[in-house]
N, C-alpha and C positions, 0 to 999 in steps of 0.2 A: 504494500500500500504506500502510495507516494505521500511524503510528509508535506504538510501545508507550508507554504512560503511565509516569511515574516509579514509580507503585505497582506496575505489572506488573514493572518492572525490579527493584524491591526484592524482591518475592516470588520471582521466578526466581533471583535471586542467592543469597538465603538458602536456598532449596531445594537449590541446587547446592553451597553451601559448608558447610552444617550437617553436620558430621562429629564424632563418630560419627552415624549416621543418626537415632538417637533424639533428637538435639538439635533436629531439626525437628519442630514440633508445638507447642512452647512458645509460639512467636511468634503464630500465629493465635489460640490460646486466650487469650494475654495481651491481645491487642488487643480481642478480644470481651469479655473480663472488664472491661477498662478502660472500654469504651464503655457497658457495662451499669451499672457503678458511676456513670459520669458522666451517665447519662440525665437530661435536663432542665437540665444545666449548660452554661455558655457556654465550652467549650474549643475549641481549634483542632484539628480532626480530622486535618489534614495533619501537624501536629507529633506528635500522639499516634500516628498510624499509623507514621510513620517511626521514632520512638523505640522503639515496641513491637517492630517487626520487626528493628531494627538493634542493639538494646541489648546483646546477648550475642555479637556478632561475634568479639570477642577471646578467647572460650573455645573456639572451634572448632579442631579439628586443622587445621594449615596456617596458622593465625593466631597461636596461642599458642606459647611456646617449647617446643622438644623436650627440652632439657637439664633433668633432674629438679630440679636446684638452682635454675635460673632459673625453672622453672615454679612451684616452691614459693613464690617471692617475687613472682610475676607479679600485677600489678593490671591487669586487662584493660580497664578503663574508659578510660584515656587513649588507648590504641591504638584502641579502638572508636570514640571520638569523632573522632579524626583521620581514620580510614579512612572512617567514615560520612559525614563532611563532604565528603571527596573524591568518594566514589561518588554521593552524592545530588546534588551539584552537576553531575556528569557526566550524570546521568539526567534533569535538568531540574527538580529540586525547587526551589521558590521560594527564592532565595538569602536573602531577608530573614527567613526563618524558620529558617535553619540554626543560629543561636545558641540558639534555644529548643529545638531538637531536642537539641543538645549538653547543655544544662542539664538536660533531662529524663533523659537517659542518665547524666549525672554523678551524679545523686541518686536513682537508682532502687532502691537497695538498702535493706534494712530499717534499717540503721544510719544512713542518711542523713536529711537534713532539707530536702526540696525546698521551693522557694518559689513555683513556678508550679503552676497547676491541672493542666496536663498531667503535670508531674512527680509530683504527689500521686496522680493517677489511675494512672500507671504503677507507682509504688511500691506502692500498695495492692493492685493487681492482681497484682504479682509476689509479694507476701506470700501472697495467696490461692493462688497456684500451688504454694506450699510446704506446703499443708495438704490434708487429705482424701486420697482414694484416689490422686489425681494426684500429690500431694506424696510419698506413700509410693513410688509407682512410679518417680518421678524419682530418688529416692534409691537404690532397689534396683538400678537399672541401673548405678549407679556402683560397686557392690561388686566388688572385684577388678580394677577398671579405673582407679579413682582411688586414688592412694597413701594418701589420708587414710582410706579405707574398705576395709581388706584383708579384712574378714569381714562377714557380715550383722549380727552383734551390734554392730559398730562404728557402724552407722547408727541404732541404737535410741535412744541418748541424744540424738542430733541431732533426731530426729523428736519425741521426748518434749518436748524444749525448745521446739520449734516450736509444738506444741499448747498449751503452757503460757504462752508469752510473746509469740508473734508477733501474735495478735489485738489485744493491748494496744498494739501499735506502729502500728496503722492510724489514719488520720486521719478518714476519711469514714464517716458513719453507715451508708450503703448498703453499704459494704464490710464493716463490722463485722457487719451482719446476715447477709451472705452467708457470713461465716466460721463462723457457729455450727454449721450441719450438717456442714461440713467438719471442724471440730475434733472433733465427736462421732464421725465416721467414723474419723478418725485415732486417737483414743483407744481406740475399740472394737477396732481392728486391733492396737494395741499391747497391749491386755489379752489378746487372743487369742494373740499371739505369746508373751507371758509365760506363759500357761497351757501352751502346747505345750512351751515350754522346761522347765517343771516336769515335764511328762510325760516329756520326753527324759531328765531326770536320773533319774527312776524307772526308765526302761528301761535306762540304763547300769548301775544297781545290780543289775538282773536279768540283764543280758547283758554281763558284763565285757569281752568281746571286741568290743563295739560302740561303742568310744569315738568321739566326733564328731571331725571333721577341721577344726574351727574355723568351721563354718557358712559355708564358702566357696561360690562359685558351682558348684563341682563337686559330685558326688553325695555326700551325707552318709551314712555307713555305718549310722546309726541310723534313717534314715527308714523303712526297710522294716518296722521294728518298731512304728511309730506307728500309731494308729487313723486311718482316713480321715475 
């Protein structure tokens, strides 16, 4: 019987551990984006694959703290690096490349300053994942589940800031070009939401008993009055 490759082990593990379930999907998209950005560049695909699939391990249920106060202060990156190193070594990943995986994960966030090509590719791809329709959907599923976003309206400033500032944080020309249509999609969606919010305000003035419930994930009492 053929032994599973380390890549198969990575995918199987993340598929099983990614909880809530919507956390799975970001990883294959991220790797695909990173390889597209890096087309024609001399990067190490083993490092990029491992970092892209493992980089968010510490945000999954069962890996992050349960206590709300501890979770609020949680930096998942050190945990992710330590756990990834342990698992990758067990699965047969080339040990000489473990430090480069750790460095790519260490600096994958928009606020970071990666020094390796794999790190830059991962970071630019992760920024792209925060834009466009995918970026909006990834934020929407957090509403009511993430204590930072109790209502739908609480994610709008975050998405608006992403559209305005994240493209300027990218390093590579190919990634910047890929961000243009994504930014326009996100801004178009935000404009639509703003228009509907204005419509809702008018509805409330016409139907005093139809006050909204804070745009939570539950059914809003004004929705039945809005045009389709």
